N, C-alpha and C positions, 0 to 999 in steps of 0.2 A: 361557302354554303351554296348549294345548287337547288334551283327550283325546277322540278319535273312537271311541266304543265304543257300539254299539247292542246287540249280543248276540254272545256267543262261541259258536261252533258248531264242533266238531272236524270234520275231514275225513270221519270215519266217520259223523257225524251230519248231513251235508248232505242234507236231504230233497229229494225230487223235487217240482218244481212242475209240475203237469200242466195243460195248457191245450189246449182245442180238440179233444179227441178227439171231434170232431164227427161225427155220423151224419146223413147226408142222408136225411131221412125226412119225407115229405109237406111239404117246404119248411121244416121246422124242424130245429134241432139239439137233440139230447138230451144232457144233461150226462153225460159218461162217468164211470166210476168212477175215482177218483184212486188212484195208487200212490206209494209212497215207498220209498227205500232203507232208511231207519230212521225210527222215530217215526211219528207220525200224518201222513197225507198232507194237504196243503192241499186243501180241497174245490174242485172245479171250479165256477166262478161263471158262470151263464148270462149272456151278454151280449146285445147286440142281434143281430138276425138277421145272421149272417155273422161274428160275433166273440164271443169269450169271454175271460175274464181269470182268472188265478189269483194269489193273494197268499201270501207266505211270511214268517214262520211262522204267522201267526194265522188265515189263511184269509180275512181281510178287510183292507181298506186300513189301518185303524187298527191300530197295533202291528206292522205288517209292514215289512220292509226292501226287498223286491224284488217287483215286479209283472211278470208275463209275460202279455202280451195277444196272443191268436191271432186273426187275421182271415183268412177264406176265403170264396169265393163259395158261395152256397147251392146253385147248380145250374150244371152245365157240360155242354157237348156232348162226346159220346164222340169221341175222335180229335182234338179241338181243344185247343190249348195254353191253359193257365190258370196262375194263380199264387196262392199264399197267403203270409202274412207273420207274423212274430213281432216284437212291440215289447217290449223289455226295459228297465225303468226302475228306477233306484236311488231309493227313496222317502225316503232319509235325508240328513242333512247330513254323513255320514261316508263313507269310502271302502269299497267292497266289492271284494274281490280274488278271483281265480280263478273268475270268472263263466263258467259253461258252460251252453249250451243244447243239448238233445237233441231230435231230431225222429224220431218213429216213424210210418211210413206203411204202409197195406195194399199188397197185391200188385198191385191194379189202378191203380197210379200209377207212371209212369216219370218220374223227375226228369231234367231236361235242363241246368239251371244254377241257381245261387244267388248272391246278393249279400249279404254277402261269401261267398267260397268256403268250403265246409265244411272243417273241420280234418280230418275223416275221414268216410267213408260206406261202409257195407257192409250187405247183407241188409235193405234198407228202413230202416236206422237211420243218421242223420247227426248229427254233433256239430260244434258251433262253440265254440271256446275264445275267449271275448271278452276275457279278461284282467281289467283293472280298470275298474270303473265309479266315476267320481267322484261327489261329492255332487249328487243330483238329475239325474244324467246318464242319458240314454236312448240305446239303440242299436236298430237295426232289421235283421231278416234277411228277405230275400225269396227264396222257393223257386219255381222255375219247372218246369213239366212238363206231362203230359197223361195221360188215362185212355183206354185202348183199348176197354173193355167197359162196358156199362151196369151199373149197380149202385150200391153205396155205397162211397165211399172214406173210410176213417177215418184221420185224421192226429192224432197226439197229441204234445204238446211238454211238456218239463219242464226245469227249470233248477236248478243248484246254485251255491253261492257260499261264500266264507269271509268272515265279518265280521272286521274288523281294529280292534284297539285301538291308536290312534296318539297319540303325545305329541311335541311339537316341542321339540327341544333346540338352542338357538342356539349355534353354534360361532363364536367371534370370535377375532380375531388382534390381539395387541399389537405395535405397531411404532412407532418414533420416528425422526424425521429432524432433523438439525441442520445448519444452514448458517451460514457466517461470511463476512463481506465487509469489506474495508478497501482503501484506495487502493494501487495497485501501486507508486507512487513518491511520496515525500514528502521535504521538506527537514527537516533535523534540528531546526530551530527551530520548526517548525509542528506542531500537534497531529495525531495520526493517528486519524481517526474510525473506530470499529469497531462493526459491527452483528452481533448473534447472533440467529438465529431458530430456535426449537424448534417442531416440529409433530408432532401425533399423526397419523400416516399409516395407522394400523391401524383396526380396527373395534371395539376395546375401549377403554373409558375408561382413561386413565393417571393415576395418583396419585403424589404425592411426587416430581414431576419437578424435578430439580436440575441445574444447570450449573456445572462447575468450569473455570476458564480460567487456566492457568498461563502467564504472559507469559515470553517468551524473555529471555535476558540482553541488556541494553542497552535494555529497554523496561519502563516502569512506567506505572501509572495512579493518580493521587493518592498517589504514593510507594509504592504497593503492587505487588508482582510476582505475586500470586495473587488472583483475583477469584472470587466465588461469586454465583450468581443462583438464586432460588427461583421456579420456574414453577408450582408447586402442582399443580392438577388440570387435565388437558386432555381435553376431549371429542373423539371421533373427528372428524378434520378441523380441529380447532382449533389455532391457533398463537399463540405469544407472542414478542415482540421485545424485545431488550435492547440498549441503546446506551451506549457510553462513549468517552472520548477517552484515547488513550495518548500518552506522550511518549518520544522516543528519546534515548538518550545515547551511542549508537554508530552508526556508519555501516555500510552493507552490507545484505544481505538478512536480514530478521528474520522467522522463521516462527513463527506463533502457532497453537496447537492447543487447542481446547476439547472437553470431554466432557460428554455428557448421560446421566443415569441416571434410573430410575424404580422404584417399588415392585414393578412387574410383572417386573423383571429384564431389561428391554430397555434398550439404550443406543445411543449413536451418537457419532461423533467428526466434527469438521470443522476444517479448517486453512485459514489464509489467510496471505499474506505481503506485506510492504511492504519495498521497497528504499529505504533511507534515504540521502539524498545530502547533501553539505556542501561549500560553496565554501571554499577555503583561500587566503587572500590572502597575498602576499609583496611587500615593497617594498624596492628597493635605491636607493642614493644615490651620485652621482658628482659630485665637486667638485675644482677644482685644489688642489694642495697649498699653493701660495703665489701671491699676487698683490700687485702694488704698489698702494699707496694711490692712490686717484683713478682707478684703471683698472677697467673693467667686467669681470665674470666671470660664468659660468653655473654654476648648481647644478641638476642634472638627476635625475629620479626615474623609475624603471620599476616599475609596479604590475602584478603577474601573479597568476594563479590556478592553483594546483596541485591544486585539488579536482576533484570530478566534477559540479559544478553551477555555473551562473553566479552571480556575486555582484552582485545587483541593487543599484542606488542607491549604487555605490561612490563614496566621497569621500576625497580626499587633502588633508591639512592640513600646512603647514610653518610653523614658528615662526621668524621672522626675528630674529636677535639684534640688540640695540641697537648702534648705531654703523654699521649698514649701511643702505643705501637701495635700495628696489626700483626698478629701472629699467624692467623690462617682464616679462611672463609669456607663455607660449605660450597657445594658444587655450583659452577657457573658464576661464582663471585669474582669480580675483578677490582683491583686496587689502582687508583689513579690519584696521586697526590694525597690529599686529605679525605678523599671520597672512596667509598666502597659501593659497588653497584651490582645488581643481579638482573639479567634478562629472564623474565619468568614466562614469556610466551602468552598464550591465551589463558586468562583466569576466569573461570565460571563459578557459579554458585556451588557446584558439586566438587570443586577442585581447588581448595585453598592452598596457598604455597607457603612453606616454612623455610626460612634461611637463618643462618647465624654467622657472626663474626667473633673470632677469639682475639682478645686484647690483653695487653699488660701495661702497667704504669710504673715508671721509675720514681715518680714524685707523687706526693699526696695531693688531694684536691677533690672537688666535686665535679663530675663530668656528665654533661648532657649528650644524649645520642638522638639527634633529630633525624627523621627519615621521611621521605616522600615517595608515594607510589603513583605512577602515571600509566594510563592505558588509553587505547583508542576509544573515543566518545565518552570517556569517564572523567569526571571531575577529579582534580588532584586530591589525594588523601594524604594526610600527614599524621605523625605521632612523635612522641619523645619519651624517653625514660632516662634515668640517671643512676650513676654508681659513685659512691664515695670511696676513693682510694686512700687508705690510711697506712701510716707506718706503725712500728711496734716500739713503744717507749722501753728503754732499758736503763735503769737507775744504778749508778755506781756510787757507793759510799766509801770515802777515804777519810782516815783520821790518824793523827800522830801526836805525840807529846815531846816536848823539848824544853829543858833537859830531863833526862830520866837516868839515875835517881835524882831526887831533890831533897835537900836538908830541910828539917823543920824550920820554918820561918822564911825559907826561900820560896821562889815561885817557879812554876813551869807553864808553858803555853801549849794549849791544845788547839790543833788546826783541824777543821772539819771541811771536807769538800764533797759536794754532791754533783755528779755529772750525769746528764741524759745521753747515754751512748746509743740510743735507739734511733728510729727513723720517724718517730711521731712525737708530738708534744705530750708532755706530762703536766698534770694540773694539780694545784693545791699541795705542793711539795713543802714539807715542814720537818725540821729537826728539833728534837728535845734531848738535852744532855743532862744526865744525872751524875754530878761530880761525886767521886768516892768520899767516904767519911774521913779519910786520912787527909783530905784537902778541902779547902774552902774557896769558892769562886770569888775572884776579886773584881774582874771586869769582863765585858764581852764586846766584840766589834759590832754586833747587832743583836737585837732581841732584848730579853729582860731576864733578871735574876730573881729567883724567889727561893731563899734558903740555899740548898745545894742543887736546885734545878734551874737550868738555863734554857729558856724557850726562844728559839730563833723565829724570825718573822715568816709568815706564810708566803710562799712563792706561788702566785696564781698560775703562771704558765712557765714551764721550763722546756724550751725548744730543744729539738735534736742537736746534740753536740754542745749544748750550753751547760754552764756549771755555775754554782754559787759556792763561795768559801767564807767560813766563819772562823774567828779566833776567840778563844776564852783563856784568860789568865787566872791561874789558881795557885794558892799558897799552901805549903805543907803545914799541917797542924798536928798531926799525930804520926808516930812512927808505925810503919807497917806497909804491907802491899795493898795499895789502893786500886780498886777496879771501877773505872768510870764507864758508864753505860750510855751509848748513843742510839737513839730511836728515830727511825725514818718512816714517814707515811706519805702517800700520794694517791691520786685517783687510779693510776694504773696498777698499783700494788694491791693484791688481794688481802694481804695482812702486812703489819708493820715489819720493817727490817731492824734488827738490833745488832749492835757490835760493841765489844768491850775494848778498852785500852787500859793496860796495867801500868801503874806508876809506883815505884818503890820510894817511900819516904823514910829517911833515917835521921 
């Protein structure tokens, strides 16, 4: 801070500086008497022929603030135009204000013009209000005119001013700016990079600059939902940057607002948002409820995405149960041990993927086909469906009599054998034998006898390749050709099977 103070003079004490009250006398100027409004007048200082100077307030250059130098021709012709001038200089390193120059001239001079124009002019007196003179600054006034008569023209100039005491007070402004940036879109499994920049945009130094960042619901950084940064002191124009990674646990638009404060009481806010996306995989399975052993059948899967982002690198895996054989797969399917897998690439909502595997089973049973679908940023999706592989029951009925023929009073034995020749169980297998009237049943290995009807016990399950055998003893009672009828029923048979055995009784 600089104080511009040379000397204080009140308006009432602004003394006149007289210059050039020159008298044209034998080619020389005589120094005129100086006058002042108050105080002692600065003496007129004789200059070179044609010029004179005055200094205020000391009367000499040393210790003075203002110099007024008057220049005029020593001799002119009557009736011819001529000019004279004033040079006004600030001798100090400070500012002088309200600088005024006054010119008084005798009656034998008619002014025609001046540069600059006089502020006022009346009765041979002209005044120029020059305003402010800066440090070491000079200004010039040129007066033009003529004298009609011979004689001496006396012109006198004087000046006044106000010295000024100045002190610079710097007015500065505190201001702070906060910016925040993060990607507009991001997958839920990827980190969200956040950048916060605080800047001093004012002209004042900022101290105690702090940033508080409250993360929205569904977003954290290092398991924290509130972050704080200390920027310390910022010079004008200086900025500091802070970076961190956030993680999202929810989808949708997450708006993040940070606040900056300082000891100077100025603050700022900045917001940024990221829309978090997530693929959502779903998988369905379709298989026949039942298939016969040895026959091929397909198990098909559909992998879809109900989320709002593609699931890159999606892979489907299916576990093939033991007892089944992979016959073929649709495109891109690969078989490794008991697993079949497909690389489906990026699966989006508009592009569901369908794949199938063809299987066959040599043995019966119920088989489950569990599958899982995995993709980038998507939760694992799973499904399962099942197929029952069954065989075909095939019932064989065999019967015989021994001996044949048989005499009245003698006996013969009927042997009945039921065999399941198929590949699946048969259930509720039963034999009923109606003995011919020429014979009468005597006994049975199993079952019961009622008149000539022999009923064998019900076989709940007859496994593949299993068989049951029954024996019935019958006695000849009447001569003739007897026809014994065997009736077989079971769950697999759509209608009963009948067979006859002919026995000759004599």
